[in-house]
DSSP file (Angstrom, degrees, kcal/mol; ACC not computed):
  #  RESIDUE AA STRUCTURE BP1 BP2  ACC     N-H-->O    O-->H-N    N-H-->O    O-->H-N    TCO  KAPPA ALPHA  PHI   PSI    X-CA   Y-CA   Z-CA
    1    1 A M     >        0   0    0      0, 0.0     4,-2.1     0, 0.0     5,-0.2   0.000 360.0 360.0 360.0 -45.7    5.3  -42.3   49.2
    2    2 A R  H  >  +     0   0    0      1,-0.2     4,-2.7     2,-0.2     5,-0.2   0.899 360.0  53.5 -64.1 -38.8    3.5  -43.8   46.2
    3    3 A R  H  > S+     0   0    0      1,-0.2     4,-2.8     2,-0.2    -1,-0.2   0.937 109.6  45.9 -61.7 -47.2    2.7  -40.3   44.9
    4    4 A S  H  > S+     0   0    0      1,-0.2     4,-2.2     2,-0.2    -1,-0.2   0.865 113.2  50.6 -66.3 -34.5    6.4  -39.2   45.0
    5    5 A L  H  X S+     0   0    0     -4,-2.1     4,-2.2     2,-0.2    -1,-0.2   0.903 112.3  46.5 -67.8 -40.9    7.4  -42.5   43.4
    6    6 A A  H  X S+     0   0    0     -4,-2.7     4,-2.4     2,-0.2    -2,-0.2   0.902 112.7  50.1 -67.0 -40.9    4.9  -42.1   40.6
    7    7 A L  H  X S+     0   0    0     -4,-2.8     4,-2.6    -5,-0.2    -2,-0.2   0.907 110.9  49.6 -63.4 -41.4    5.9  -38.5   40.1
    8    8 A A  H  X S+     0   0    0     -4,-2.2     4,-2.4     2,-0.2    -2,-0.2   0.902 111.0  49.3 -64.2 -41.3    9.6  -39.6   39.9
    9    9 A A  H  X S+     0   0    0     -4,-2.2     4,-2.2     2,-0.2    -2,-0.2   0.903 112.3  48.1 -65.4 -41.0    8.7  -42.3   37.4
   10   10 A T  H  X S+     0   0    0     -4,-2.4     4,-2.6     2,-0.2     5,-0.2   0.919 111.5  50.1 -64.6 -43.6    6.8  -39.9   35.2
   11   11 A T  H  X S+     0   0    0     -4,-2.6     4,-2.6     1,-0.2    -2,-0.2   0.909 111.5  48.1 -61.0 -43.8    9.6  -37.3   35.4
   12   12 A V  H  X S+     0   0    0     -4,-2.4     4,-2.4     2,-0.2    -1,-0.2   0.892 111.5  50.8 -65.1 -39.6   12.1  -39.9   34.3
   13   13 A A  H  X S+     0   0    0     -4,-2.2     4,-2.1     2,-0.2    -2,-0.2   0.927 112.4  45.7 -64.9 -44.5    9.9  -41.1   31.5
   14   14 A V  H  X S+     0   0    0     -4,-2.6     4,-2.4     1,-0.2    -2,-0.2   0.913 113.4  49.8 -64.1 -42.6    9.4  -37.5   30.2
   15   15 A A  H  X S+     0   0    0     -4,-2.6     4,-2.8    -5,-0.2    -1,-0.2   0.883 109.3  53.0 -63.4 -37.5   13.1  -36.8   30.5
   16   16 A G  H  X S+     0   0    0     -4,-2.4     4,-2.2     2,-0.2    -2,-0.2   0.892 109.1  48.1 -64.8 -40.4   13.9  -40.1   28.6
   17   17 A I  H  X>S+     0   0    0     -4,-2.1     5,-1.8     2,-0.2     4,-0.5   0.927 114.1  46.6 -65.4 -43.9   11.6  -39.0   25.8
   18   18 A T  H ><5S+     0   0    0     -4,-2.4     3,-1.0     1,-0.2    -2,-0.2   0.914 114.0  48.1 -62.9 -43.2   13.3  -35.6   25.7
   19   19 A F  H 3<5S+     0   0    0     -4,-2.8    -1,-0.2     1,-0.2    -2,-0.2   0.851 103.5  61.6 -66.9 -34.7   16.7  -37.1   25.8
   20   20 A A  H 3<5S-     0   0    0     -4,-2.2    -1,-0.2    -5,-0.2    -2,-0.2   0.628 118.7-109.0 -70.8 -11.7   15.9  -39.6   23.1
   21   21 A G  T <<5 +     0   0    0     -3,-1.0     2,-0.5    -4,-0.5    -3,-0.2   0.628  60.9 157.1  97.3  13.8   15.3  -36.8   20.7
   22   22 A V      < -     0   0    0     -5,-1.8    -1,-0.3     1,-0.0    -2,-0.1  -0.633  22.9-171.8 -74.5 121.9   11.6  -36.9   20.3
   23   23 A A        -     0   0    0     -2,-0.5    -5,-0.0     1,-0.1    -1,-0.0  -0.722  30.0 -85.2-113.6 161.7   10.6  -33.5   19.2
   24   24 A P    >   -     0   0    0      0, 0.0     3,-1.7     0, 0.0    -1,-0.1  -0.244  44.9-108.6 -59.8 156.8    7.2  -31.8   18.8
   25   25 A A  T 3  S+     0   0    0      1,-0.3    -2,-0.0     3,-0.0     0, 0.0   0.787 117.1  54.0 -60.9 -29.6    5.6  -32.4   15.4
   26   26 A N  T 3  S+     0   0    0      2,-0.1    -1,-0.3     0, 0.0     2,-0.2   0.468  84.7 106.6 -87.6   0.1    6.2  -28.8   14.3
   27   27 A A  S <  S-     0   0    0     -3,-1.7    -4,-0.1     1,-0.1     3,-0.1  -0.545  76.3-113.0 -79.6 144.3    9.9  -28.9   14.9
   28   28 A A        -     0   0    0     -2,-0.2    -1,-0.1     1,-0.1    -2,-0.1  -0.499  37.9 -99.7 -74.3 142.5   12.3  -29.1   11.9
   29   29 A P     >  -     0   0    0      0, 0.0     4,-2.2     0, 0.0     5,-0.2  -0.308  28.3-122.8 -60.4 147.0   14.3  -32.3   11.5
   30   30 A A  H  > S+     0   0    0      1,-0.2     4,-2.6     2,-0.2     5,-0.2   0.879 109.5  52.2 -62.4 -40.3   17.8  -32.0   12.8
   31   31 A R  H  > S+     0   0    0      2,-0.2     4,-2.7     1,-0.2     5,-0.2   0.917 110.0  48.4 -64.1 -42.5   19.4  -33.0    9.4
   32   32 A T  H  > S+     0   0    0      1,-0.2     4,-2.6     2,-0.2    -1,-0.2   0.918 113.0  48.0 -63.5 -43.4   17.4  -30.4    7.5
   33   33 A T  H  X S+     0   0    0     -4,-2.2     4,-2.5     2,-0.2    -2,-0.2   0.916 113.4  47.1 -63.8 -44.0   18.4  -27.7   10.0
   34   34 A A  H  X S+     0   0    0     -4,-2.6     4,-2.4     2,-0.2    -2,-0.2   0.915 114.0  47.0 -65.9 -42.3   22.0  -28.7    9.9
   35   35 A A  H  X S+     0   0    0     -4,-2.7     4,-2.5     2,-0.2    -2,-0.2   0.910 113.3  49.0 -65.3 -41.3   22.1  -28.8    6.1
   36   36 A S  H  X S+     0   0    0     -4,-2.6     4,-2.7    -5,-0.2    -2,-0.2   0.913 111.2  50.0 -63.8 -42.3   20.3  -25.5    5.9
   37   37 A S  H  X S+     0   0    0     -4,-2.5     4,-2.4     2,-0.2    -2,-0.2   0.907 111.4  48.1 -63.3 -42.1   22.7  -23.9    8.4
   38   38 A A  H  X S+     0   0    0     -4,-2.4     4,-2.2     2,-0.2    -1,-0.2   0.903 112.3  49.2 -65.3 -40.5   25.7  -25.2    6.5
   39   39 A K  H  X S+     0   0    0     -4,-2.5     4,-2.0     2,-0.2    -2,-0.2   0.919 112.2  48.1 -65.0 -43.3   24.3  -23.9    3.2
   40   40 A C  H  X S+     0   0    0     -4,-2.7     4,-2.5     1,-0.2    -2,-0.2   0.886 110.4  52.4 -64.9 -38.2   23.6  -20.5    4.8
   41   41 A D  H  X S+     0   0    0     -4,-2.4     4,-2.3     1,-0.2    -1,-0.2   0.905 109.2  49.2 -63.2 -40.9   27.1  -20.4    6.2
   42   42 A S  H  X S+     0   0    0     -4,-2.2     4,-2.1     2,-0.2    -2,-0.2   0.870 110.9  50.1 -68.3 -35.0   28.6  -21.1    2.8
   43   43 A I  H  X S+     0   0    0     -4,-2.0     4,-2.5     2,-0.2    -2,-0.2   0.925 111.0  48.8 -67.6 -43.2   26.5  -18.3    1.3
   44   44 A R  H  X S+     0   0    0     -4,-2.5     4,-2.4     1,-0.2    -2,-0.2   0.898 110.8  51.6 -61.7 -39.1   27.6  -15.9    3.9
   45   45 A K  H  X S+     0   0    0     -4,-2.3     4,-2.5     2,-0.2    -1,-0.2   0.912 109.9  48.5 -63.9 -42.6   31.2  -16.9    3.4
   46   46 A A  H  X S+     0   0    0     -4,-2.1     4,-2.6     2,-0.2     5,-0.3   0.896 110.3  51.9 -64.7 -40.3   30.8  -16.3   -0.4
   47   47 A I  H  X S+     0   0    0     -4,-2.5     4,-2.4     1,-0.2     5,-0.2   0.940 111.9  46.3 -59.7 -46.8   29.3  -12.9    0.2
   48   48 A R  H  X S+     0   0    0     -4,-2.4     4,-2.5     1,-0.2    -2,-0.2   0.907 112.9  49.4 -63.6 -42.5   32.2  -11.9    2.5
   49   49 A Q  H  X S+     0   0    0     -4,-2.5     4,-2.2     2,-0.2    -1,-0.2   0.919 113.6  45.0 -65.2 -43.8   34.8  -13.2    0.0
   50   50 A H  H  X S+     0   0    0     -4,-2.6     4,-2.4     2,-0.2    -1,-0.2   0.880 113.1  50.7 -69.3 -36.9   33.3  -11.4   -3.0
   51   51 A A  H  X S+     0   0    0     -4,-2.4     4,-2.5    -5,-0.3     5,-0.2   0.930 110.7  49.2 -65.3 -43.4   32.8   -8.2   -1.0
   52   52 A D  H  X S+     0   0    0     -4,-2.5     4,-2.1     1,-0.2    -2,-0.2   0.918 112.0  48.5 -60.7 -42.9   36.4   -8.3    0.1
   53   53 A A  H  X S+     0   0    0     -4,-2.2     4,-2.5     2,-0.2    -1,-0.2   0.899 110.1  52.4 -64.6 -39.7   37.6   -8.9   -3.4
   54   54 A G  H  X S+     0   0    0     -4,-2.4     4,-2.1     1,-0.2    -2,-0.2   0.921 111.0  46.1 -61.6 -44.6   35.5   -6.0   -4.7
   55   55 A Y  H  X S+     0   0    0     -4,-2.5     4,-2.2     2,-0.2    -1,-0.2   0.857 110.4  55.0 -66.6 -34.3   36.9   -3.6   -2.1
   56   56 A H  H  X S+     0   0    0     -4,-2.1     4,-2.3    -5,-0.2    -2,-0.2   0.938 109.8  45.5 -62.9 -47.0   40.4   -4.9   -2.9
   57   57 A Y  H  X S+     0   0    0     -4,-2.5     4,-2.4     1,-0.2    -2,-0.2   0.873 110.8  53.6 -65.8 -36.5   39.9   -4.1   -6.6
   58   58 A K  H  X S+     0   0    0     -4,-2.1     4,-2.3     2,-0.2    -1,-0.2   0.911 109.8  48.3 -61.8 -41.6   38.4   -0.7   -5.8
   59   59 A E  H  X S+     0   0    0     -4,-2.2     4,-2.6     2,-0.2    -2,-0.2   0.901 110.3  51.0 -66.3 -40.9   41.6    0.1   -3.7
   60   60 A L  H  X S+     0   0    0     -4,-2.3     4,-2.5     2,-0.2    -2,-0.2   0.909 110.9  48.9 -62.1 -41.1   43.8   -1.0   -6.5
   61   61 A A  H  X S+     0   0    0     -4,-2.4     4,-2.5     2,-0.2    -2,-0.2   0.905 111.6  49.6 -63.9 -40.7   42.0    1.3   -8.9
   62   62 A K  H  X S+     0   0    0     -4,-2.3     4,-1.5     2,-0.2    -2,-0.2   0.913 111.8  48.1 -65.0 -42.7   42.3    4.1   -6.5
   63   63 A Q  H  < S+     0   0    0     -4,-2.6     4,-0.4     1,-0.2    -2,-0.2   0.921 113.5  46.9 -64.2 -43.9   46.0    3.5   -6.0
   64   64 A E  H >< S+     0   0    0     -4,-2.5     3,-1.1     1,-0.2    -2,-0.2   0.901 111.4  51.4 -65.3 -40.2   46.6    3.4   -9.8
   65   65 A A  H 3< S+     0   0    0     -4,-2.5    -1,-0.2     1,-0.2    -2,-0.2   0.783 105.1  57.0 -68.7 -26.0   44.5    6.5  -10.4
   66   66 A S  T 3< S+     0   0    0     -4,-1.5    -1,-0.2    -5,-0.2    -2,-0.2   0.514  84.4 107.5 -85.4  -2.8   46.5    8.5   -7.8
   67   67 A K  S <  S-     0   0    0     -3,-1.1    -3,-0.0    -4,-0.4    -4,-0.0  -0.280  83.9-113.2 -69.6 160.4   49.8    7.8   -9.5
   68   68 A A  S    S+     0   0    0      1,-0.3    -1,-0.1     2,-0.0    -4,-0.0   0.883 114.9  21.6 -61.9 -39.0   51.6   10.6  -11.4
   69   69 A H  S    S-     0   0    0     -5,-0.1    -1,-0.3     2,-0.0    -3,-0.1  -0.707  89.8-164.8-129.6  79.8   51.0    8.8  -14.7
   70   70 A P        -     0   0    0      0, 0.0     2,-0.9     0, 0.0    -5,-0.1  -0.326  22.2-125.1 -70.0 147.0   48.1    6.4  -14.1
   71   71 A D     >  -     0   0    0      1,-0.2     4,-2.0    -7,-0.1     3,-0.3  -0.822  20.5-162.6 -89.2 106.3   47.5    3.6  -16.6
   72   72 A K  H  > S+     0   0    0     -2,-0.9     4,-2.3     1,-0.2    -1,-0.2   0.798  87.0  57.9 -65.3 -28.6   43.8    4.2  -17.5
   73   73 A D  H  > S+     0   0    0      2,-0.2     4,-2.5     1,-0.2    -1,-0.2   0.918 106.6  48.0 -66.7 -41.9   43.4    0.7  -18.9
   74   74 A K  H  > S+     0   0    0     -3,-0.3     4,-3.0     2,-0.2     5,-0.2   0.917 110.8  51.2 -62.9 -43.0   44.4   -0.8  -15.5
   75   75 A V  H  X S+     0   0    0     -4,-2.0     4,-2.5     1,-0.2    -2,-0.2   0.920 111.2  48.5 -60.3 -43.3   42.0    1.5  -13.7
   76   76 A A  H  X S+     0   0    0     -4,-2.3     4,-2.3     2,-0.2    -1,-0.2   0.906 112.2  48.4 -63.9 -41.8   39.2    0.5  -16.0
   77   77 A V  H  X S+     0   0    0     -4,-2.5     4,-2.6     2,-0.2    -2,-0.2   0.930 112.2  48.5 -64.5 -45.4   40.1   -3.2  -15.6
   78   78 A Y  H  X S+     0   0    0     -4,-3.0     4,-2.4     1,-0.2    -2,-0.2   0.907 112.5  48.5 -62.0 -41.6   40.2   -2.9  -11.8
   79   79 A N  H  X S+     0   0    0     -4,-2.5     4,-2.4    -5,-0.2    -1,-0.2   0.887 111.3  50.2 -66.3 -37.7   36.8   -1.0  -11.7
   80   80 A A  H  X S+     0   0    0     -4,-2.3     4,-2.3     2,-0.2    -2,-0.2   0.907 111.3  48.4 -65.9 -41.4   35.3   -3.7  -14.0
   81   81 A K  H  X S+     0   0    0     -4,-2.6     4,-2.4     2,-0.2    -2,-0.2   0.905 111.7  49.8 -65.2 -40.4   36.5   -6.5  -11.7
   82   82 A A  H  X S+     0   0    0     -4,-2.4     4,-2.4     2,-0.2    -2,-0.2   0.920 110.4  50.2 -63.2 -42.8   35.2   -4.6   -8.6
   83   83 A K  H  X S+     0   0    0     -4,-2.4     4,-1.9     1,-0.2    -2,-0.2   0.902 110.5  50.3 -62.2 -40.5   31.8   -4.2  -10.4
   84   84 A S  H  X S+     0   0    0     -4,-2.3     4,-1.9     2,-0.2    -1,-0.2   0.910 110.5  49.1 -63.3 -43.5   31.8   -7.9  -11.2
   85   85 A E  H  X S+     0   0    0     -4,-2.4     4,-2.0     1,-0.2    -2,-0.2   0.907 111.4  48.8 -64.1 -41.6   32.6   -8.8   -7.6
   86   86 A F  H  X S+     0   0    0     -4,-2.4     4,-2.1     2,-0.2    -1,-0.2   0.823 108.0  55.0 -70.4 -29.8   29.8   -6.6   -6.2
   87   87 A A  H  X S+     0   0    0     -4,-1.9     4,-2.2     2,-0.2    -1,-0.2   0.888 107.4  50.5 -66.2 -38.6   27.4   -8.0   -8.7
   88   88 A A  H  X S+     0   0    0     -4,-1.9     4,-2.6     2,-0.2    -2,-0.2   0.892 107.8  53.4 -64.5 -39.2   28.2  -11.5   -7.3
   89   89 A V  H  X S+     0   0    0     -4,-2.0     4,-2.3     1,-0.2    -2,-0.2   0.929 108.5  49.7 -59.8 -45.3   27.6  -10.1   -3.8
   90   90 A D  H  X S+     0   0    0     -4,-2.1     4,-1.9     1,-0.2    -2,-0.2   0.910 110.7  49.6 -60.7 -42.7   24.2   -8.9   -4.9
   91   91 A A  H  X S+     0   0    0     -4,-2.2     4,-2.1     1,-0.2    -1,-0.2   0.917 111.9  47.6 -63.9 -43.5   23.3  -12.3   -6.4
   92   92 A Y  H  X S+     0   0    0     -4,-2.6     4,-2.8     1,-0.2    -1,-0.2   0.859 108.4  55.4 -66.4 -34.4   24.4  -14.2   -3.3
   93   93 A Q  H  X S+     0   0    0     -4,-2.3     4,-2.4     2,-0.2    -1,-0.2   0.887 107.7  48.9 -66.2 -37.4   22.4  -11.8   -1.1
   94   94 A V  H  X S+     0   0    0     -4,-1.9     4,-1.9     2,-0.2    -2,-0.2   0.927 112.3  48.5 -64.6 -44.1   19.3  -12.6   -3.1
   95   95 A Q  H  X S+     0   0    0     -4,-2.1     4,-2.3     1,-0.2     5,-0.3   0.907 111.5  50.0 -61.8 -42.2   20.0  -16.3   -2.7
   96   96 A Y  H  X>S+     0   0    0     -4,-2.8     4,-2.8     1,-0.2     5,-0.8   0.907 108.8  52.1 -63.6 -42.1   20.6  -15.9    1.0
   97   97 A A  H  X5S+     0   0    0     -4,-2.4     4,-0.5     1,-0.2    -1,-0.2   0.871 112.9  45.6 -63.4 -36.3   17.3  -14.0    1.4
   98   98 A R  H  <5S+     0   0    0     -4,-1.9    -2,-0.2    -5,-0.1    -1,-0.2   0.909 125.5  27.5 -71.4 -42.8   15.4  -16.8   -0.4
   99   99 A Q  H  <5S+     0   0    0     -4,-2.3    -2,-0.2    -5,-0.2    -3,-0.2   0.746 129.9  28.6 -96.9 -25.7   16.9  -19.7    1.4
  100  100 A C  H  <5       0   0    0     -4,-2.8    -3,-0.2    -5,-0.3    -2,-0.1   0.598 360.0 360.0-118.7 -13.0   18.0  -18.5    4.8
  101  101 A A     <<       0   0    0     -5,-0.8    -4,-0.1    -4,-0.5    -3,-0.1   0.464 360.0 360.0 -99.1 360.0   15.8  -15.6    5.9
């Protein structure tokens, strides 16, 4: 009886420590992890937005180029904008690799 009572008290104490949020010394603090996760999410979102914009400009350039009388200046502008967007994607991917991987 005493053994089971002592075991129960020990179990409750360990569960209380775990519940209270005491983590091993090598665990990352919760705030740091949450901030890092939010930062990584925002970088992924920026990558996705710039990639989508780049593909949009590529499609606009393709549509303009396929016209009977394409405006070469518009095609050049669309291609330049697409190149700029994809350069931004590359920059964000480097940032993501440094901070989140």
